[in-house]
N, C-alpha and C positions, 0 to 999 in steps of 0.2 A: 680326274678325281682328286678331291681335296685330301689333306693329310688325315683328317678325322675319319672319313669314309674308308680310306686305304687301311688305316690301323684297325678299324672295326672289322672290315672285310677279312683281313689277314687272320685275325683272331677267330672269327667265325668259321673260316675255311679250315683252320686247324681242328676245330671241333667236329666239322663234317668229316674230315679225314679220319679222325678217331672212330667215328660212328661206322664209316665204311670198313675200316680195318677190323672192327669187332666181329665181322662175319667170317673172318679167317683170311689167311694170306693167299694171294693169287698173283699171277704174273700176266702182264699185258701180252696179247698175241703179237708175235714178231711182225705180222703184216701191218699192224697199226703203228709201228715205230717209225719215227722221223729223225734224221740226224740233227744234231745241234746246229751245224753249219747251214743246212738247208732251212731249218726253222727260222734262224736269225735272218737269212737272206729274204725269205718270203715276208716276214713281219717288218723288216726294214723297208721293203718296197711298199707294203701295205700302209705303213705310217706316212710315207711320202705321198702316196696317192690320196689318202684321206685328208691331207692338208689342202687339197684342192676344193674342199667344202667352203662355203661362206661361214663367217664367224657367228654361228647361231647362238653360241654361249655368251656372247659379249653384248653389252648395251648398245653398241654401235649398229647392231643388226635389229632393225625395226621394220622388216619387210613382211614376210609371210607368217602364218600361224605356226611357227616353229619354236617350241619352248623346251629347253634342255631339262631332262629329268633331274630331280634332286640327287646329289651324290649318294646319299644314304639309300635312296630308292634304287639307284643303279646297283649299289652294293648288295641289296636284298635280292634283286633280280639275278645278278651274277652268282650269288651264293646258291640260289635255287637251281640255276641252270647247270651246276655241276652234277645235279641229280636228274634234271630234265623230266620232271613229272608231267603227266598228261591229265588235264582236268575234264576229260570226256566221261570216264567212269571212275567211281571211287577207287577201283583197283589201281588205276594209273597214277594216283597221287592222293592218298587219303588226307594228309595234312593240308596240302595246297587246296584241295576241294573244300575242306572245312573253312579255310581262310577266305576262299571266294564267297562262300555263303555268308560268312560274318561281315565281310567288307560290303557286299551287295546289300545286305540287310541294313547296314549303317547308312548307305546311300538312300535306300528306300525311306528310312525314317527322316533323313535330311530333307527329302522332297515332300514329306508329309504323308506318305503311304501307310505308316504304321507297320504292324507285324504281319498283316495279311496282304500278300502280294506274290508275284511271280517275277523272277528276273535272274540275270546272269551276266557275266562279262562276255565280250565278243572281241574279235580281232580288230575292229574299228567301228567308228560311228556309222560308216556306210553299211556295214553288215548289221549293226544294231537297228538302223532305220529299215533295212530290208525285212528284218523279222517283224518289226512293228507294222509295216505295211502289209506283210503277209497275213498277220493276224487280222488286220483291218479287212482284207479281202475275204478271209474265211468267216469273219463275224458278220459281214454284210455282202454276201455274194451278189454279183451283178450290179453293185453300186459303185459310183465313182469315188475317187480320192481327190480332195481339193487341197490346194496349197497356194500361197501367195506368189505373185510374180517376182518377189525378192527371195523366195525360198531357195535352198541349195539345189543345184541341178540333180543331185542324187535322187530326189523324190520323183521327178519326171522319168529319170532313167530306170528306177526300180519299178515304177508302174509298168514300164515297157517289159521288163524282165518278168514280172508277175502276170502280164497280159490282163491288166486291169486299166480302165480308162482314167487318166489323170486330167484334172482341169485347173487352170490357173485363175486365181482371184485377183482382179485389179486392186491396187492400193491407192487410196485417196490422198490428197495433199497433206492431211493431218495425220497420216499413218494408219488410219482405220481401213479395214477391209471393205471393199464395195460388195457387200453380200447380196445386194439386189441384182448383181450381174450373173448370179448362178441360181439354179433351181434346186432348192433344198430337198425336194423329193427324189432327186437323182444322186444325192450325196450320202455315202455311208460313213466316211471319216474326213475330218478336216485337220490339216497340219498347221500348227502355230509354232513359229520359230522364235525362241528367246535367245537372241544374239546371232543375227545373220552374219554369214562369213564375209560379206562385203564390207559393211560399215558398222557391224555390231548393233544393228537395230533390234529393239525389243517389240515384237508384234503384239497387237491388242488382244491379249487373252481374255480379258474381261468382256469385251464386246462379242467375241466369238463364242464364249461359253454360254451367254444368254441366248444367242441365236441357235446354237447346237442343242441346248436343252429343250428349246421350244419345238424343235423338229426331230428329236430323237437321233441325233448324229453324234458319233464318237469324236473325241478330241485326242489327237496325238501331238505331244510337245517335242519338237526337235531342239533340245538344249545342248547339242553336241559341243558348241563353243561356250555358250553363256551359263550353263547349268550351275557351275560352282559359285557364281556370283550371288546365288541365293543366300550365301552366308552373310551378305550385307543387306538383306531385305528389310531389316528393322531399323537401319540407320542410313547409310549412304544411298540406298535405293528405295527408301520408304515411299517415294512418290510413284514408284512403278508397281502398281497393284498386281501385275502379272506374277511377280515373285511370290506373292502371298496366296496365289490361287493355283499353284502347280498341282497340288494334291487333288484337284477336281478333274484332272485329265485322266483318260483311260490308259495312256501309255506315255512313257518319258524315255528319251535317249540322251545320254551324256557321254562325252569323250574324256576319260581321265588322262589320255595322252595329250590333251590340249592344256587346260588349266589345272589338271589334277597331279602334275609333277611326275607323270609316268613316262617310261620309254614307249616307243611304238611297239606293237599296236595293242591298244587297250580301249575298247568301247564298252558300253553297258546299256542294256535295254531292260526296262521295268514295266510291268503290267499291274494295274490296280486290282483287277479281278483275277485271282489265281485259277479260276475255272477255265481260262483260255488255254490252260495246259492240255485240255482235251484235244486241241488241234495238233499237238506235238506227238501224240501217242503213237508208238511204234514198238516193234519187238526186235531185239538183237540177242540171240541165244548165247553169245560167247563173251559178252562184256559185263553183264549185270548179274553177278552170282555171289559176291562176297558180302553183300549188305542189302537189307530190305529198305534202307534209307533211299531217298531220292538221289539218283545220279544226275549230275548236271547235263549229261548228254541227252537225257530224257526231256529236257525243256529247252533245247537249242537246235537250230538248223545246222550249226557247225558240228563236226565230230571232234577230231583231235585239236586241242587248244593248249597252249603253253601254261602249265601250272605256275611257272615263274612269274607270269603276269599277275596272277592272283596274290602270290607271295609278296611281290613288290608293292602292290596297291594296299594290301592289308597292313604291311609295315609302315607305309606312308600315313595311313589313317591313325596309327598308334602314335606316330611322331607329330602329326599335324592334324588336330581335331577339326571337324567341320563346324567351326564356331566363329562368331563375329569378332570376339575379343582375343582369340588365340588361334594358332594354326592357320587355316586358310583365310580367315578374315583379314588379318593385317597384310598378308601377301597380295590378295586381290585389291585391297584398298590402295596399295601403292601403285598397282597397275592402272587403276581407275584414275587416281590422282595424276599420274604421268600424262594421260591423255587430256585431262582437263587443263593441266598447266600448260601443255603444248598449245591447246586451243586459245587460252588466255594470252600467251606470248605472241602467237600469230596475230591476235587481235590488235597488237601494237606494232606489228611489222609493216614496213613499207614495201616489202617485196612479196609477201605471201598472204593468202586469204583462206580461211577455213571454209570447207564446203558446207558443213553443218555441225551443230553441237554434238559431241560424242555421248551416246547413251551408255556405252561400256568403255573399253580401252582401245578402240580403233578410231582413228581420225583420218579424214580425207582433207586435202588442201591443194592449192594451186597457185601459180604465179599471178599476182594481182595486177601487174603492169600490162598484161595482154589486153586486147580489146575485143577479140573474137574467139569463138570456141575452138576453131582450128588452130589459132595461134597458141591458145592455152595448151592444147594437146602437144603441139610441136615443142614448146618450151619445157613441158613436163618430161617428155621423153629425153630431151637433151640433158636435163639435170639428173635424171635417173641414170643415164649412161655414164656421165662424168663421175658420179659417186661410186658406181660399180668399178669403173676403170681405175680410179685413183684410190679406191678402198677407204674412202673417208666417211661414207655412210651407205647403208643398205636399206632401200625402201622397196615398195611394190607399187604397181600401177593398177588403177581401177577405172573401168569405163562405165560412164553413166549416160543414159539417154539425154540428148540435148534438151528435150522438153522438160525433163525433171530438173536439169541444171537451170533452165530459164526461170522456172518457178521460184527457185531460191536466189538466183542472181540475175535479175532482169536487166541489169545495166550492161551486160555483155551481148554482143551481136552473135546470133546463131547462124553459122555458115557451115555446119557439119551435122551429121545424124547423131553422133555421140561425142562425148568429151572425155578425154583421158586425164585423170587427176592423180596426184600422189597420194599414197596411202601408207600409214604407219600403224603397226600393231605393237602395242606396248605390253607385251606378255610377261616381261621380266620385271620384278619389283625394283631392281637396280636402275631401271630406266628413269625412275622418278628423279634421280640425281643427275641424269644425263640429258635432260630435255633442253636446257639452255645451250649445251655444247652441240647437240644435234642440230638445233635450229640455226646456230651460227654457221655451222659447216654447210648447211643447205643454202643459206642466204649468200654465202661467199661465191657460190657458183651461179647466181642469178644476175 
């Protein structure tokens, strides 16, 4: 935690302590007491064990989708956790419940839903997508849910959980869905991913919307990873019409614990039509009694949820507006620029070659001096292992079908079913100034 966040948190905790003491003096039960010596021993061991993590906080880490929360976000979360509110019923956390409603409403407006919607925070994007697909099943019973072959595996898995048939849509060379491969009469909902977790691809929402409207099919947008990039829709991503059409979808999922500067776990699901709330209707005689207002537990599959998550997200949106020119816009622009600059520098490299142009802030690349797909995979794994062992860089591996690789890079001999390439996720804005260093370190081991 940086000095600013530490100072602000210390001051805020003093205020919370004064509030707690205003209810009268009380002593902690002896059973909850821990000696100073024992506490120090445990936390010293804890600190040592946590150092076994990879440096997710540092620009040198460009591996998986792991983005540290902003220090002030962490401070807001820690402050709320001293109270530990529960955002299931208003009784469990009146202020944090209101903050969740305000933060989610701001997200809904950001995605173009306006003031009429239904939505809430979740424990993750996985749970958010589960709810969206559950509503899809309830809205169109006995209908299939379709998603592309590049969609996150959670959609296929959740279809299994919900006992609804899921079907994969082939993707054409230009990125469009091969909609002729599926029967629209069998489909109730189609999932479109804005920012695939593999290479950050933006799927063709415009194409799918026209087809879905023609056949009366619902649209669900999985923007768990890419959703916050909508802040750049009128500038950096103006050519991506998908970002300007998000409000046409029936439901949207986004993960604030990815690009939203939040700690784990914080997902969000939004529904354009608030009438889907009828599917959540239930009765719980012991929680909903202090207010006639809507309790968040009445529109959620989850029950107990950390109110601290809502507090942290609300505070973040006050500090960083969802705008192009301030707040999230400049942060995401730096991430996008980092990926594009890495792409350009690889273009002049004698040792590396980019797999394809990055649509967001994820870039795939591989050793250019190999001649076969098997050799590429072998060299990639060797470089990956060296970086991890010597702690000079942290990347991830991504496996692509050899047929897809051949379409983009026909000069290489195909002698394997798939090809493993290197993958970098530039989620931290500081990585914009680290691209050249990262590239040099990788090339040194080739």
